[in-house]
C-alpha positions as a printed Julia matrix, in Angstrom:
245×3 Matrix{Float64}:
  17.35    5.69    8.15
  14.34    6.73   10.23
  11.47    4.24   10.35
   8.11    5.9     9.72
   6.2     2.7    10.55
   7.03    0.25   13.36
   5.03   -2.94   13.99
   6.17   -5.03   16.96
   4.95   -8.54   17.87
   1.67   -7.86   16.07
  -0.99  -10.54   16.56
  -4.52  -10.64   15.2
  -7.01  -13.49   15.11
 -10.42  -14.07   13.58
 -12.09  -16.55   15.87
  -9.7   -19.49   16.2
  -7.73  -18.55   13.07
  -4.55  -16.53   13.54
  -4.19  -14.04   10.7
  -0.97  -12.5    12.03
   1.22  -14.08   14.68
   4.03  -12.02   16.2
   4.84   -9.96   13.11
   7.83   -7.61   13.21
   7.62   -5.05   10.41
   9.02   -1.61    9.68
   8.98    0.88    6.8
  11.7     3.47    6.34
  10.78    7.09    5.7
  10.63    7.96    1.99
  11.31    4.38    0.97
   9.17    1.78   -0.81
   8.39   -1.3     1.26
   6.71   -4.29   -0.38
   4.75   -7.17    1.09
   4.57  -10.49   -0.75
   2.56  -13.52    0.28
   0.15  -16.16   -0.89
  -3.58  -15.59   -0.48
  -4.35  -15.65    3.23
  -0.77  -15.09    4.38
  -1.82  -12.06    6.46
  -1.0    -9.23    4.05
  -4.37   -7.45    4.19
  -4.6    -7.8     7.97
  -1.16   -6.21    8.38
  -2.01   -3.38    5.96
  -5.26   -2.62    7.77
  -3.39   -2.45   11.07
  -0.86   -0.01    9.57
  -3.82    2.1     8.39
  -5.39    2.16   11.86
  -8.4     0.16   10.66
  -7.69   -2.99   12.69
  -6.49   -3.01   16.29
  -3.85   -5.53   17.42
  -4.93   -8.3    19.77
  -1.42   -7.96   21.15
   1.7    -6.11   20.12
   1.97   -2.52   18.92
   1.59   -0.53   15.72
   3.26    2.87   15.52
   3.04    5.31   12.6
   4.98    8.58   12.72
   5.43    8.01   16.45
   1.69    7.58   17.11
  -0.03    4.43   18.36
  -3.61    5.7    18.69
  -5.68    4.46   15.71
  -7.35    7.86   15.21
  -3.94    9.54   14.96
  -2.65    6.8    12.65
  -5.62    7.3    10.31
  -4.72   10.99    9.93
  -1.17   10.14    8.84
  -1.98    7.27    6.45
  -3.87    7.17    3.15
  -5.08    3.85    1.76
  -5.54    2.91   -1.91
  -7.62   -0.29   -2.19
  -7.39   -2.86   -4.96
 -10.85   -1.87   -6.21
 -11.42    1.92   -6.3
 -14.09    3.13   -3.86
 -15.36    6.32   -5.48
 -18.74    8.11   -5.71
 -19.86    7.44   -9.28
 -21.84   10.66   -9.78
 -19.17   13.14   -8.73
 -16.55   14.61  -11.04
 -12.86   13.98  -10.5
 -12.37   17.6    -9.42
 -15.2    17.42   -6.88
 -13.79   14.24   -5.35
 -10.27   15.59   -4.98
 -11.25   18.92   -3.43
 -13.7    17.22   -1.08
 -11.02   14.77    0.06
  -8.49   17.55    0.65
 -11.01   19.57    2.69
 -12.16   16.47    4.62
  -8.62   15.91    5.88
  -8.08   19.58    6.68
  -5.45   20.41    4.1
  -4.82   24.15    4.73
  -6.67   26.41    2.29
  -3.46   28.06    1.14
  -2.14   24.61    0.07
  -5.32   22.94   -1.11
  -5.19   24.07   -4.74
  -1.52   23.2    -5.16
  -2.06   19.83   -3.45
  -4.9    18.92   -5.82
  -2.99   20.22   -8.84
   0.01   18.11   -7.87
  -2.16   14.99   -7.57
  -3.83   15.71  -10.93
  -0.48   16.22  -12.65
   1.18   13.18  -11.09
  -1.72   10.88  -11.97
  -2.36   12.27  -15.45
  -5.93   13.41  -14.79
  -5.99   16.83  -16.46
  -8.11   15.66  -19.41
 -10.75   13.98  -17.23
 -10.93   16.51  -14.39
 -14.54   17.53  -15.15
 -15.79   14.02  -16.0
 -17.89   11.94  -13.62
 -16.33    8.74  -12.3
 -19.07    6.63  -13.9
 -17.76    7.67  -17.34
 -14.15    6.65  -16.64
 -12.32    3.44  -17.52
 -10.95    1.12  -14.82
  -7.45    2.47  -15.37
  -8.56    6.08  -14.88
 -10.63    5.17  -11.84
  -7.5     3.67  -10.31
  -5.64    6.9   -11.1
  -8.39    8.91   -9.36
  -8.18    6.58   -6.36
  -4.45    7.24   -6.11
  -4.88   11.0    -6.61
  -7.58   11.04   -3.92
  -5.08    9.59   -1.47
  -2.24   11.89   -2.54
  -4.16   15.15   -2.23
  -4.68   14.42    1.48
  -0.93   14.99    1.88
  -0.39   11.8     3.89
   2.92   10.91    5.45
   2.41    7.24    4.6
   0.69    5.83    1.5
  -0.54    2.22    1.64
  -1.61    0.38   -1.53
  -3.27   -3.03   -1.69
  -2.71   -4.82   -5.03
  -2.8    -1.45   -6.8
  -2.0    -2.89  -10.25
  -4.53   -5.73  -10.22
  -6.57   -5.74  -13.41
  -4.55   -3.02  -15.14
  -3.04   -3.5   -18.58
   0.78   -3.44  -19.02
   0.94    0.23  -20.07
  -1.18    1.33  -17.09
   0.94   -0.79  -14.74
   4.14    0.8   -16.11
   2.6     4.25  -15.59
   1.81    3.52  -11.96
   5.26    2.11  -11.27
   6.84    5.31  -12.55
   4.51    7.51  -10.49
   5.03    5.54   -7.29
   8.79    5.96   -7.54
   8.24    9.74   -7.8
   5.88    9.68   -4.83
   8.42    7.98   -2.58
  10.45   11.21   -2.63
   7.59   12.9    -0.76
   6.08   10.14    1.39
   6.62    6.62    2.72
   5.12    3.9     0.51
   3.93    0.43    1.54
   2.22   -1.92   -0.88
   1.19   -5.54   -1.2
   1.36   -7.42   -4.46
   1.27  -10.91   -5.95
   3.71   -9.81   -8.66
   7.33  -10.51   -7.73
   8.62   -8.56  -10.75
   6.76   -5.49   -9.54
   8.24   -5.85   -6.06
  11.76   -6.32   -7.43
  11.48   -3.17   -9.57
   9.94   -0.9    -6.95
  10.93   -1.94   -3.47
  13.82   -0.9    -1.27
  12.83   -3.69    1.14
  10.52   -6.68    0.75
   8.7    -8.71    3.41
   7.53  -12.22    2.55
   4.65  -13.37    4.74
   3.68  -16.99    5.23
   0.94  -18.28    7.51
   0.72  -15.01    9.39
   4.44  -14.67   10.11
   7.41  -12.99    8.42
   9.19  -15.78    6.53
  11.9   -13.51    5.13
  12.82   -9.85    4.76
  15.41   -7.93    2.76
  16.19   -6.44   -0.62
  15.28   -8.41   -3.71
  18.97   -9.23   -4.24
  19.44  -10.36   -0.64
  16.37  -12.59   -0.75
  17.58  -14.2    -3.98
  21.09  -14.7    -2.6
  19.9   -16.28    0.66
  17.63  -18.65   -1.28
  20.2   -19.46   -4.0
  17.59  -18.27   -6.51
  18.0   -16.59   -9.88
  14.83  -14.51   -9.61
  12.68  -13.08   -6.83
   9.83  -15.32   -7.97
  12.02  -18.38   -7.5
  13.12  -17.11   -4.1
   9.5   -16.51   -3.07
   8.53  -20.07   -4.04
  11.45  -21.55   -2.09
  10.77  -19.45    0.99
   7.05  -20.28    1.08
   7.49  -23.9    -0.07
   5.26  -26.38    1.69
   2.37  -23.95    2.16
  -0.83  -24.56    0.29
  -1.83  -22.06   -2.49
  -4.49  -20.58   -0.21
  -3.23  -20.59    3.36
  -6.52  -19.45    4.88
  -9.55  -17.38    4.01
  -8.07  -14.19    5.5
């Protein structure tokens, strides 16, 4: 399979603290790649590098064959844990503005927005302002906002945090559908979520890749009955919060 994202020997420090130290990471095209790790393991730093937000101190980050951060940012859409949306705009206004901002061709703009609205179940709230929406619907708008840009790679940071079980199940279903159209990368604290969604899982520990593989392979190599048990064994000996990063 073709890798859409390639990260080689990626290092990044904040002062004297190494957030990422020689990370090797890749994400296959039209696959779902998950990142697991304790707080401070380097997940957010790696995601920001893949999005072209952070530059490597050493090593390389390549997305769709591009290494320049400005080119990477055109190819990648980011969905943060907490939605970042203008409260006084309607859902429709936000989606069309986002599509135009990222130069989606006019002949595709309507269909792109309609696809995002349909996929995220936003038809009934299309003309409502964000300030009137629940947390679950705001997260749906945040996802739709990223989708209507027509990115090649979609990156999600703890996308299900704070959602109730029915909303989480909805998002899992939609993300599986999305992976047919784009490459997905997401970080999570939930091992069950990773096991259900991911084609490949990276486990980070203290800024390095501690293990990588399918959920089944990680469990087998750790002699574990569940991915959660495997994760605990692989990261054993690290403190609950490895750093403040």
